[in-house]
N, C-alpha and C positions, 0 to 999 in steps of 0.2 A: 504493500500500500504506500503510495507516495504521500509525502507530508503536505498537508493543506497550508496554503498561505494565509495566515490569520493576522498579518500586520495591518495596523490602522494608520491611515494617513492623517496629517494635521494641516490645518489651514493657516496657522500662524504660531509663532513661538509663545510658550507659556512662561513668562518671567515676571508677572505681576502678582504680588502676594494676594491670596484670596481673602475676601472680607468674611468668608463663611466661618462662623464660630459656633461651637456647641456649648450652650449655656450650662454651667454646672459641671462641665467635664474638665478634669485636670489632665495634663499632658500624658499621664500614665494610664489614663482610662482606656477601655477597650475600643471606643470610637476614635478612629484616627484617619488621617488622609491616606488615600490610595497612592501607590507608586506604580511605576511601570513593571515592577517585579511581581505585582499581585496578579496572578493568573489562575485560570480554571481549565482543567483538562477538557479537551473537546470530546474525547472518548473516555468516559469515567470508568468503564468496566475494565477488569484486568485483561491485559493482552500480552501476547508474547512478541508482538511487533513493536520495535523500538519507536518507530515513527508515530504510532498511536499514542504512546506514553508521553512523547515530547511535544505533541501538538496541543497548543493551549490558546484560549481566548483571553484578551485583556479583561480584567475585572473592572466593573463600573464602580463609580463612587467619586466623592470630592477629591480634587488634587490640591496640593499646597500652593501651587502657582497656576494662574489663569492667563488668558491672552491680553488682558487690559483692564482698564477701569470700568466696571459695570455701569457706573453712573452716566457714562456717555455712550453706552451701547443701545442699539435698537434690535429687538428680536421680532421674529415673525412666526406665526403658527398657521398651518392650513390642514384641512382634512379632505381626503380624496376617496373615490370609490363609492360603494354602497354604505348604507347606515349599519351601525353595529352598536350594541349596548356598551356603554363606557366611553364613548367619544367625548362627551362633555366632561367626564371625570378626568380624562387625560388633559384636556384643555385647561381645566381648573388647576390641576397639579402643576402644569408648566408655568402658568401665570403666577401662582402663589410662590413657587420656588424661585423663579426669576426675580420677582419683586421683593419678596420678604427675605429670602435667603441671601441673595446676591446684591440686591439694591438696584436692579435694572429699572430705569425710569420710563422706558417706552417699549411697549409690547403691542405689535400690530396683529390683528386678526385678518387673515387673507380670506376673502369670501369665495365660496364655491370652488375649492380645490385649485388645481393648476390654472384654471381659467382666470382666477384672480390675479395671476402674475402676467397678464397680458394687457395691452392698452385698451382692449374692448371689455375687460372685466370690470366688475363693480369696485369702487375704491375700498381699500381696507379701512378698518376702524380700530380705535385704540382699546385694548383690553386692560382692565385694571382689576385688582383684587375684589373691589366692591361689585363690579359688573359680572364677575364669574362666581361670586360667593355661593349662589344657590343653584347653579346650572346642573350640578350633579344629580339633582332630583328629577331631571327630565331626560327622556330619551332623545335620540337624534344628535345633531351637532349644531351648536349656536352659530357656527361659521358657514354651515351649508356644505354640501358635497357635490361633486360632479365627476363624470367619467371622461376618459379621453386624454390623449397626449397633446401638449402644446410645443411650439418651437422652442428648443432649449436656449438658443441665443437670445430670443425675445424675453424669456423668463429671467435669464441672467441679467439682462439690461434693467428689468424692472426691479429685481432684488437690489441691485446696486443703486438705482435711482431712489429707492425708498430708504437707503442707508442701512439696510439690514446686515448685521454681522453674524447673527445666530438664527438659523432657519430650522424650524421643526416641522417635519412632514409626516402625517399620520395616514397610513394606508397599507394596502396589500402588496402582493409581489409586483404587480405592474407599476404601482406607485413607487415602490422601492427602486425599480429600474430607472424611473424618472429622477429619483434622488441621486442615483449614481451618475447619471448623465449631467444633471444640473451642477452637482458638486465638481465634476470634472471640468465643465465649462468655466466655472468660477475660479478654479485653480489655474486654468490656462491663462485667465485674465489677471492672475495674482491679486484677486479681490479680497483675500483674507476673510472669507465667509465660511463658517462652519455649517454644514448641512447634515442634520441628523435625522434618520428615519426612526419611526416608532411603528412596530408591526401591528396591523389591524386586519383581521380576517375572521369573520364569524364562522367560516368553514374550518378553521384551525389548520390551514394548509401551507403556511409559510415555513420554509426550511430553517433549521437551526433555532427553533423556538420550542420550548417545552410545551407550551400551550398559549394560544392567543387570548387577549382580553375579550370579554364578551361571551366566551365559549361556555363558561359555567352558567351564565344567565340563559343562553340559548338552550342548553341541555335541560335546564330546570323547566322552562316553559314547554319545550317539546315533550318532555316526559309526562307532564300533566295532560297534554293532548293525547298521548298514547293511552294513558289511563282512561280518559274520556271515551276513546274509541273502543277500548276493551269493555267498558260498561255497556255501551251501545250494542256491541256485537253479541255479548253473552245474554243480553236481555231479549233477544229475538231468536226465532227458529232459523238456523243456518245463517247466522249473522257473520258478516265479514267487515272488518274495519281496515281502512287503508289510510295511512298518514304519510304525506310527502313532506320531507324536511329539506332544508337547504344543504347543499353539498354538491357543487357542480363537478368538481374533480376529486373530491375526497369525502369519504363517508363517515367522518368522525361524529357528527351530530347524530346521525342515524344509529350508529353503534352505541354511543353513550346514552342516548335517550332510551334505547331499548333496555340497556342495563339498569338505568336509573329507575325506570318504571317497573321492570320485571313482569311486564304484561305482553310483550311482543312474542309472536310465534315464528315470524320470518323477518329477517333484515336483508334488504337488497341494496348493494352499493356498486359503484363503478369498479372497485378493486377486486370484487369477486363476481365475475360474470355468471349469469344464470340463463337457463333455457326456459322459455314459456311453455312449450308443448312437448309432447313425447314422454316416454318413460324416464323418470328421474327429473322431470321438469317441474316448474312451479304449480301448474294446474293439476298435475297428477298428485303432487303432495297435498294440495288443498282438498282434493277429493278424499284422501285418506284422513286428513285432519278433521274435516267436517263430519265424516262418518263416526269418528271416535269421540270428538268433543263438541260438535254442533256449532262451533264458532272459531274464528281465526282473526288474528290481528297482524297486519303487515306494515312494517316501517320501511319506507323507500327513500333513498337520497335522490335528489333531483337529477343527478348525472348518471344514474344507473340505467341499464337496459337500452342504451342508445343504439346498440347493434341490432335491436329489434325493429328499428325504423329504417326507411330508406334515407340515404344521406341528404342533408340539406343542400340545396343548390348553391354551388360556388363556395361551399364551406363558410357559411355566413357567420359573422362575428359581431359582438356588441362594440360600443365605443371604446371599451378598455382592451379590446383585442381578444376577449374570451369567446370561445366557440359557442354559438347558440345551440341549445338543446331542445329537443322535442319534449312534450309533457308526458313523462313516464307515468304519472299518477292517473291521467285520463286513459292512457292505453291500458293500464292494469284494470281499471274499472270496466272498460269496454270488453276486454278479453275474458275477464273472470265472469262477468254477467252473462255474456253470450255463451260461454262454455257450459255453465251450469244450467242455463235455460235449455240448451240443446240436449242436455242429459235428462231433462224433465225434472230437475232438482234445483229450481231457481234459488238464488241467495238474496238476502236482504243486506244491501251494501251501503256503508257509510264512508264518505270520503272527506278527509280533513286536511287542509293546507294552512298551517299556522305561520307561514313565512313572514308576512309583514308584521304580525304580532310579535314575532321574535326579534326582527330587525329594529323595531322602533321602541323596544322596552328600555326602561332605565336599568342600569347595572345592578346586579345583586351585591351583597356584602363582600364576598370574596373577590369578585371582579373589581369592585370599587377600590379595595386595598391594592390589588395588582396594578390598576391603572395609575394610582398615585405613585407607587414605587417606580414604575416604568418612566413616568413623567420626570420624577426627580433624577433618575439615572441619566435620562436624556439631557437634562439641563447641566448636570455635572460634566458630561462628556463634551457638550458644546462649549462650555466655559473654559475647558482645558484645550480647546482648539481641535478636537477630534472632528473628522469629516468623512464623507463617503462611507458611512457606517450606519448600523442599526443597533439600537439597544435591544437586549433580549434577556429572557430568563432561561438559562440553560443548566440542567442538572441542579435546579434549585437556587442557582446563583445568578446575579445580574451581570451581564457581560457585554462587550463590544464585538459585533460581528461585521466584518468587511462585506460590503454589498455585492462584490463579485461572487461571493459564496451564496448569498441569499437568492440571487436571480438565476441560479442554475437549474431550477426546477420547482416542483411543489411537493410538499409533504403528503404522503398517502398512508393508508392503512396497509400494513404488511399482511397479506392473506395467509401467510405461514406463521405469523407472529402471535404473541400471547393475547393481545386485545381481541383479535378476530376469533381465536380459539375460545376465549371467554364468552363471546357473543354466541357462538355455536353451542357451547355447553349450557348457557342460560336459556336460550330459546328452544333448544332441542331440534333445530332445523337440520335436515340432512344436506348433503351436497346437492345442489340444484342445477348442475351443469349438464344434465342428461342429453337427450337428443336435441341438437340445436338446429334442426331442419325446419323449424317453424317459419311461416311466411312473414316476411317483413311488410310493414305498412307505410 
């Protein structure tokens, strides 16, 4: 295994003593400034390969020296992509840390994602501790969100025109790719701007992150819907509940919601392809299940079963470059209903899609804590001049991850791993990959 390049770039020298002080802490206390020697192993498990043991991430936290006087700095914050529980919590954490911890006098809220860094975008507005004090109680983003890339040179010009020296960008893998390009452009211009990414994905699919913020909230809400579907299904003769949850390319919400509810009988994800028809397929298993238990609950991730459709024309994609998917929930409803009607054993089917309820919810307690800690880690990194990086929680520690690693792919469930094994054990579902000769629609 080749050693990963985990080096973090800097936008400027850190030679200004930090104003950050810990009240009541003497120099010998456990709380101390981080140094470049503070590292966390990338691969925490025991390995016989030397490169694994020596590959480390920088540990996040306050440094003794920062890039300049915070009183004359201007920071900027923007949120990109879709909504996710916890966005306002991160914004609040950034503003509070910048203003209260470091004494930054001016923090700008960039409106509607990267679109706010263009001449056609709405002008930014100033964020203060007072105006963000209660935003954590609400879902969504007070700054607004948008999808789609903008011209990097145009955004760099706008960042420099606004006098921003610390830019915080909250978003998914596409957004982090934009962070990498924008920070590269600003470095080429020798602008001295630190651009720090904060990972946001409700699907939990960003590489080198233990778990993304908002995921606990999403699982909690989705699990309650699975329980509701189970109540509906078992309360009628031959009842079938189908719950479609978010998860375009990764099935983490589906898997965790099933485990959290303990009510699902089948979990369908992109990572574990399934057959609809034929021996060993989904419909055959449902026949067996309904004969034995008279009800069934299916949790499906939105990206599952796309091989059962004909391809979309010209590989259609959304504004963020994500491949558009057909509605697997509707297909399941149609196929299951038609199959059992043809057998003369019609089912009573309930279909639930909690997607927007999940996206727009305020963060739960554990996510709120996580968002605040991520925000503080991002501020410490930017003040120390770190750039072209993302803050992350890895192996339980907060670390700096270079963006060239983050943008190499997406995190997915390992169909041979312990999580999927636990799902199979908890649901009792068999392998559903049987005869894949079913007709595509």
